[in-house]
N, C-alpha and C positions, 0 to 999 in steps of 0.2 A: 264694506257693506253690500249683501246681494239684492237684487231688484226685487222688490215685493209685487210686482206685476209684471205680466209680459203683454206682447200684444193683444190689443183688443179692438178688434174690427169692426168699426161703425163709420159711418161718414165722419168727416173732420168738417170743423167749422170754426169761423173765428166768433160766432155769438156762444161762448161758452159758459156754463154755470158754474164751473168749478172755480178753484182758486189755485194757482202756481206760485209757487215758493222755491228758491233756491239758496243752496248753501256753499259759500266761498270761502277760502283763507290759504295760508301756507300750510304746507307740509306739518303734519303734527298738532293740526289748530283743534281737534277733535269734534270734526264734522258729524262724526258716524254717531258719537254719542250723542250730540244734540238733537240729529235727525230722528234717532229712535225714540228719545224722550219726546219730541214734539209729537211724533206720530202716535205713541201711546197716547198721551192726552188728548187729540183729536177724536181718536177711537174710542177713549173714555165718554167723551162728549158726542157718542153716535153719528159720528162723521165718518164717511168712506174715504180711506186714504190710499194712495200710492207712492211709496217708496221707492225710487231709482235713481240713475247715476252716469255720469259722463267720465270718461268714452264708456260705452257700454247701454245698458238697459233694455236690448234686444238680442237675440242669438247673434247675429251680424256685429251688432256693437261690441258685445263681449270678445267676439273673435278677435274685431279691431283692436279691442282694451290690451290683450292679452301680448298683440304684436306691438303696440304703442308703449306698454310699461316693462317688456323685456328688457333687463339691464344690456345686454349685447348691442341694442338699439340705439344707445345714449349718444352716439355720435352722427344719429341719422340727420340729414337735411332737413332745417326747420320747415321750408316751405313744403317737403313732402308730409311731413308731421302736421302740418295745418291742413291737407288736403285730405288726410285721414282722419282727423278730427272731424272734419267737415262732414265726411261720408258718415261717419257714427251718428251725428247729430242728425242729419238730414232723415237718417231711417228712425232715430229716437221720437224725434217730433211725429212723423207719419203715424208710425205704429203704436206708439206710447202717447206721448203727451197731450196730442189734440184730440185723439178718440178719449182718454180720460176726463180732460175737462169738458168734452161736449156731453158728458156722461154726469157731470156734476161730483166729480173725484175733486179732492184735494192733492194735486201732486206736489212732492217735495223731492226734487233733484239733487244729489249731491254732484255741484259744479253743472254749468252750463255756458252760455257764450262768453260772460265776463272771465272766466279762465284762460280761454283762446287769446283775448287781449293781455292777460298777465303774464301767461306763461310764455306763448310764442311771439306776442308783441313785444312786450316789456323784456320778458327772461332773454329771447333767443334775436331781439332786434329785427322782427318781420315789420314793415311798416302797417300800423293800423289803417291807414286807408285802403290798402288792398285787402286786409282782413275784412273789413267792413263791407266791401264791395259783394265778396263771397258770402259773408254773413247773411245779408240782406236776401241775397237768393235760398238760400239754405233755410233760414228760419222764417221767411216771411215778415219778417217784423217782430215775431212774437217774443216779449220779455215777462219775465216773472213781475206778480205785483209788488213781490217782496224780495230782496234779496239780503240775505243775512251774512254779515263778512265775520268770521271768528280771526280776530287779528292777534299775532304774537310775532315774537323776534325770532327769524328763521333759525337762528342757532339753537335756541331752545325748542323749537318743534322738531327740529333734525334729531335732537337729543331723546325727544320722547320716542322717536320713531325709532330709535337704534335700540333703546331699552324694551321697546314693545315687542320687535323683531328678533333681538338677541343678539344679530349679527349683521355688522354694515353689509355684508357681500349680499345680504338679502334685500338691498335697497332696489326700487325700481330705477328706470332708465332716467326719471324724472327726479327722485328721491337723491339718486346719486350725483346732481350735480352740484358745483361748487357751490359757495357760501354766497359768494358774490352774485350769482346766478338767481338764487333764492331771494335776495335781498332785493334786486330788481322787481321779481314776482310781487313781492309784499308792496313795494312802492306803487308798483301796478295797481293793485288791488284798492290801495289808499287813495290813488288819482281818482279812480273810476266812482270810488264812493262819495268823495268831495263833488265831482261832478252832477251825481244824480241823487242828492240826500233824501228825496223824497221815495224814492225806491228802496234806498240802503238803511241797514241796522248794522251799525258796528260795534262790537263788543270785545272787551279784553278776555282774551281766551284763556289768560293766566287766571283769572278769577275762580272760584269753587264753581263745579259742574251746576249746582242748583240755582246760584246766582244768576247763571248765563242762562239757563233754561228758562228761569222766571222772567227775566228780560224779554226774551223772545215771545212768551206766552202773553205777556202785556201788550207786545206790538202786535200780535195777532187779533188780540181782541180790541186795540184800537182800529184795525182795517175793517172789522166785521162789526163793530159796536156790542156784539154779544157772541158768544161763543154757540149760542143755540138758533141762531140766524145765518149761518156760515154762508149757505147758498146765495145771500144777498150781498155776498164780499164783491170787492173791485174785481172786476172782469181782468184777465191777463191784459197787459199793455201792448196796443199796438198803433202804428202810426196812424195820423189822422188819414181819412179815407179809404182805409182797408177795412172798416167794419163795417158789416153787414153787405159786404160785396158776394 
């Protein structure tokens, strides 16, 4: 998925009028399809939408994405991987996410902070406490109002990716890691969802596309009470004491 918005230069603020939504899930879960469908529905309801992704979302982020996903780098030190991810995320937040939220836009990102905990934390074994210390500095505590987890067995997801690409050699540095790695990643996502059920919506990604998209739309309506009043939605979540500073 190519980002639909590039950096919007305006003052950033935690007092945002927009709505921040993230999509997470194992490889091959169908995030791109569901993001496209949700964005289309929101635009049809006359809402301004920014779709973006991590790593990526900015010119610098896309350069780092190419480096991180290069199959030749699959054996990179996971600490270096975390730091590269964090550099991309910091730029993404400053240049895209916060400005768009401040402008009242619905920001939908394909992956955000939870992917770092699942992939580099659970998948690669980096301590979550260490990741959290860096994450707080990088994000300023900014979390989505809603995180949608598209869940499926990693073997199924990787098979989907193989058929979509037509060649296993085209797998990215993450996709090409062993099945055991991807099972740890999946469990990481499920653990995160269990820890914060108020923020997460977990859906079976093996169900029909329309079934999944309808459940997502229902949850969006619960968040905002009515699709015609989206600007009154829950603000992006930030730790107590950060608001209005």
